[in-house]
C-alpha positions in Angstrom: 0.0 0.0 0.0 1.3 3.4 -0.8 0.5 6.9 0.4 0.7 10.0 -1.7 2.3 12.9 0.2 3.2 16.1 -1.6 2.7 14.4 -5.0 5.3 11.7 -4.1 4.4 8.1 -3.6 5.8 6.7 -0.4 5.3 3.2 1.0 3.0 3.3 4.0 4.6 2.0 7.1 2.3 0.4 9.6 3.4 -0.9 12.9 1.9 -4.0 14.2 0.4 -3.1 17.5 1.7 -5.6 19.9 -0.2 -6.0 23.1 2.3 -6.6 25.9 1.0 -7.7 29.2 0.3 -4.7 31.5 2.9 -4.5 34.3 2.7 -2.6 37.5 5.2 0.2 37.7 7.8 -0.3 40.4 6.7 2.8 42.3 3.1 1.4 42.7 4.5 -2.0 43.7 6.7 -0.5 46.4 4.0 1.8 47.6 1.7 -1.2 48.3 4.6 -3.1 49.9 5.0 -0.2 52.3 1.2 0.1 52.9 1.0 -3.6 53.9 4.4 -4.1 55.7 4.5 -0.9 57.9 1.3 -1.7 59.8 2.4 -5.3 60.3 5.8 -4.1 61.6 4.1 -1.6 63.9 1.8 -4.4 65.3 4.8 -6.8 65.8 6.8 -4.0 67.5 3.9 -3.2 69.8 3.7 -6.9 70.8 7.5 -6.9 71.6 7.1 -3.7 73.5 4.3 -5.2 75.5 6.5 -8.2 76.3 9.4 -6.0 77.4 7.4 -3.6 79.6 4.3 -5.3 80.8 4.8 -9.0 80.6 8.2 -9.0 82.1 8.7 -12.2 84.0 12.2 -11.5 85.2 11.7 -8.2 86.9 12.5 -4.7 85.9 16.0 -3.6 84.8 17.3 -0.4 83.4 17.9 -2.0 80.0 14.2 -2.8 79.7 13.4 0.9 80.2 16.0 2.2 77.8 15.4 -0.4 75.1 11.6 -0.1 75.4 11.8 3.6 75.2 13.9 3.4 72.0 11.5 0.9 70.6 8.5 3.1 71.5 10.0 6.1 69.7 10.7 4.0 66.7 7.1 2.6 66.7 5.7 6.1 66.8 7.8 7.1 63.8 6.9 3.9 61.9 3.2 4.6 62.7 3.5 8.1 61.3 5.2 6.7 58.2 2.5 4.1 57.8 -0.3 6.8 58.0 1.6 8.8 55.4 2.0 5.8 53.1 -1.8 5.1 53.2 -3.0 8.6 52.8 -0.5 10.0 50.3 -1.5 10.5 46.7 1.9 9.7 45.2 0.6 7.1 42.8 
Protein backbone atom coordinates (compact mmCIF):
# COMPACT_ATOMS: atom_id res chain seq x y z
CA UNK A 1 0.00 0.00 0.00
CA UNK A 2 1.30 3.43 -0.84
CA UNK A 3 0.52 6.89 0.43
CA UNK A 4 0.66 10.02 -1.69
CA UNK A 5 2.34 12.86 0.19
CA UNK A 6 3.15 16.11 -1.59
CA UNK A 7 2.75 14.42 -4.97
CA UNK A 8 5.33 11.74 -4.14
CA UNK A 9 4.37 8.13 -3.65
CA UNK A 10 5.76 6.70 -0.41
CA UNK A 11 5.35 3.22 0.98
CA UNK A 12 3.03 3.27 3.96
CA UNK A 13 4.63 1.99 7.11
CA UNK A 14 2.32 0.40 9.58
CA UNK A 15 3.44 -0.90 12.90
CA UNK A 16 1.91 -4.00 14.21
CA UNK A 17 0.39 -3.08 17.50
CA UNK A 18 1.72 -5.60 19.95
CA UNK A 19 -0.21 -6.02 23.08
CA UNK A 20 2.27 -6.59 25.85
CA UNK A 21 0.97 -7.66 29.23
CA UNK A 22 0.34 -4.73 31.52
CA UNK A 23 2.89 -4.53 34.30
CA UNK A 24 2.67 -2.61 37.51
CA UNK A 25 5.18 0.21 37.71
CA UNK A 26 7.83 -0.27 40.38
CA UNK A 27 6.66 2.77 42.34
CA UNK A 28 3.13 1.39 42.67
CA UNK A 29 4.47 -1.99 43.73
CA UNK A 30 6.74 -0.50 46.40
CA UNK A 31 3.97 1.78 47.63
CA UNK A 32 1.75 -1.25 48.26
CA UNK A 33 4.61 -3.10 49.93
CA UNK A 34 4.97 -0.18 52.34
CA UNK A 35 1.22 0.08 52.86
CA UNK A 36 1.02 -3.56 53.90
CA UNK A 37 4.36 -4.06 55.66
CA UNK A 38 4.48 -0.95 57.86
CA UNK A 39 1.27 -1.66 59.83
CA UNK A 40 2.41 -5.26 60.27
CA UNK A 41 5.79 -4.11 61.60
CA UNK A 42 4.07 -1.64 63.92
CA UNK A 43 1.84 -4.37 65.33
CA UNK A 44 4.75 -6.77 65.85
CA UNK A 45 6.81 -4.01 67.46
CA UNK A 46 3.89 -3.21 69.77
CA UNK A 47 3.74 -6.86 70.78
CA UNK A 48 7.46 -6.89 71.55
CA UNK A 49 7.10 -3.66 73.51
CA UNK A 50 4.29 -5.25 75.54
CA UNK A 51 6.51 -8.24 76.28
CA UNK A 52 9.36 -5.97 77.39
CA UNK A 53 7.39 -3.56 79.56
CA UNK A 54 4.26 -5.29 80.84
CA UNK A 55 4.79 -9.02 80.56
CA UNK A 56 8.24 -8.96 82.09
CA UNK A 57 8.66 -12.21 84.01
CA UNK A 58 12.24 -11.54 85.16
CA UNK A 59 11.68 -8.19 86.87
CA UNK A 60 12.45 -4.65 85.88
CA UNK A 61 15.96 -3.63 84.78
CA UNK A 62 17.33 -0.38 83.42
CA UNK A 63 17.90 -2.02 80.03
CA UNK A 64 14.17 -2.76 79.74
CA UNK A 65 13.36 0.90 80.20
CA UNK A 66 16.04 2.17 77.80
CA UNK A 67 15.40 -0.45 75.13
CA UNK A 68 11.64 -0.14 75.45
CA UNK A 69 11.82 3.64 75.16
CA UNK A 70 13.91 3.40 71.99
CA UNK A 71 11.45 0.86 70.59
CA UNK A 72 8.48 3.07 71.51
CA UNK A 73 9.97 6.09 69.74
CA UNK A 74 10.70 3.95 66.67
CA UNK A 75 7.15 2.58 66.69
CA UNK A 76 5.69 6.09 66.78
CA UNK A 77 7.82 7.08 63.78
CA UNK A 78 6.89 3.93 61.86
CA UNK A 79 3.23 4.58 62.69
CA UNK A 80 3.46 8.10 61.26
CA UNK A 81 5.21 6.72 58.18
CA UNK A 82 2.46 4.11 57.81
CA UNK A 83 -0.26 6.76 57.96
CA UNK A 84 1.63 8.81 55.40
CA UNK A 85 1.96 5.79 53.10
CA UNK A 86 -1.78 5.09 53.25
CA UNK A 87 -3.01 8.65 52.78
CA UNK A 88 -0.48 9.96 50.28
CA UNK A 89 -1.50 10.51 46.67
CA UNK A 90 1.89 9.66 45.21
CA UNK A 91 0.62 7.07 42.76
